N, C-alpha and C positions, 0 to 999 in steps of 0.2 A: 395686858391681857393678864401677864404676872408681874409680883412685885417684885421690885430690885433686889430683894433679900433670897429669893425663893432659883432668882439667874445667877444671883453670885453664889449661891450652894452648889450651881453645877459646874463651877470653875476652880481650876487647879491654882490659880494666880489668884492670890491672897494678898489685900491690904499688907505692908511690910514687908513682904519676899521682893528676892533678887527679881523681875521682869525677866522672863524668858519669852522670845517672840515667837519661839515654833508651840510650847506650850498656852499662848497665847491663843495662838490661831486655834487649835485643838479645841480648847475652852469657847472659842466664837462657833466652831462647829456644833457642840454640846451644843448651846442656846436654838442655833438653827433648826436642828435637827428635832430640840422638843418644841419648837413653835410647829412644826410639819406634822409631827404625831400627833399633836390635837388640833389639826385641819388649817391651822392658819400658814397656809401653804405662799401667802407671798408677803409674809414679812422678812424683812432684811436688814441689815447692819448697814447702815447709809454713813457714818463716820465715825472712826477711832481717832483721839486726839490726847495727845498726854500733854500735859502744863503742871509746871513745880512738882512733877513726882505722883500726880491725879491723873489716873487713864478713865478717861470718860469713851462711851460705848452710847450713840445714837441709835436707836431700832427704831425702823417706822413699820408700824402696824399698820396698814391700809385699811378702809372702811369701803363701804359700797357706795357708790356714787349713784348714778340713774339704773333703774333696771328696764330696759328696754323688751317689749317682746313683738318678735315679727313673725309674718308668715299663716296669723288664724283669720281665717274671713269669714269663718260661720261664730266658732266660739269666740263668747266677748272675753275682751281683755281681763277686767276683775276675774272671772271663772278659772285663768290661770294664777293670777296673783294671789290670790285667795289659799291657794296651796303653798304659797311660797313662805317659808319660813324665814328667810332672809329677807330682811327689811333695808329700804335706803336710810344709809346712817350706819348701819350695822358693821361691827368688824368681819372682813372676809371671813370666812370658816369655808373650807371645801367639804367638811363632813356634812355642814347644815346644807349648801348647796346642793349637793349630790343626796342627800334626804330628801329635799325638794324637788327634785327631777324626777327620783324616783316616781314619787305622788304624782307628779304631774304625767308622766305617762303612765300610771295605773290607772289614770282615770278612764282609761279604755277607748278616746273615740281620737287619739291622736296616734298618728301613724310611727312618728320620730320628733323628737325635742333634743336639741342641740344646743350649746353651749358655749359663746364667745366671751372676747374681753376689749373694750376699750379704752383708750387713754383716757384720762378727763381733764380737763384744764387745771384742776388741783392735783399734784402728783402724789397728794397724798389718798385720793379715792380712786378708783374703781368701777367702771362702767360695764352692767353683766349685759350681755345680748342675749337672749333665748330665741332662737328659731323653730318655730313647732309646724309641722306637716300634718295635717289633718285630714284622719280616715272616714269611713265609712261609718257611718253611726246609726245607720237604721237597718230594721230588717224583716223582710216579710218572709214567712213559711205558710206552704199548704201540705196537707195530709191528709190519704184516702185509705180507709180500710175496708174488710168483707169481713162479717164473723158471722157462720152460719144459722145462728138463733137470730140476729139482731137486723142484717144485711148492710147493706151499703151502710158508710158514715163517712165524714169529712169533718175538714174544718180548715180555717184560717187564721194567719195572725200577723202583727205588725208590733214592731220593736224600735222604741227610739232612743238613745244612751244622750244624746245632746239636744232635747228639745227648745228651739228658740234660741241655739248658741248659750245656755244656761246651766248645762250639765245636766239638768233634769232628765228622768227619764217616763218613761208613757209606753205601756204594752198592753194591747187590745186585741183580742182573742174569741171566738167561737167557733160550736160545734154543732 
């Protein structure tokens, strides 16, 4: 995500200085906070090694493995997938995932969308599991009125927000 120089700029530990374990621990915390602030909440320091006076820090930036969508009975899977900005192979970013979940929730015919994570065979990958609960997507309405000059009036309307599970809208009415 970041160039080495950008992360070194966050650190008080600099080449040529005496190594202080407490300062270095705080340096690593600042690096972690930078990742988290920018949405890379799964990034982690995997290893720190010191050899010949050179400190090497290995940071793992997990990528998205599989994206599993479950719970949808009527809605087609691709309808939900097209609202996801996060794709397989992308770096995991919680901000992008949160934005995508809001877009999915705002489609109007899902009652609930929850996200979970599963481990992958590759420890550098994270599988995302989206569980959706579908709500009612259709509506029927009737109206009846009386006017002194026009007499009785009435009408009916039918609306569907998820036609054939493809998130297409249909509305029909008459008076």
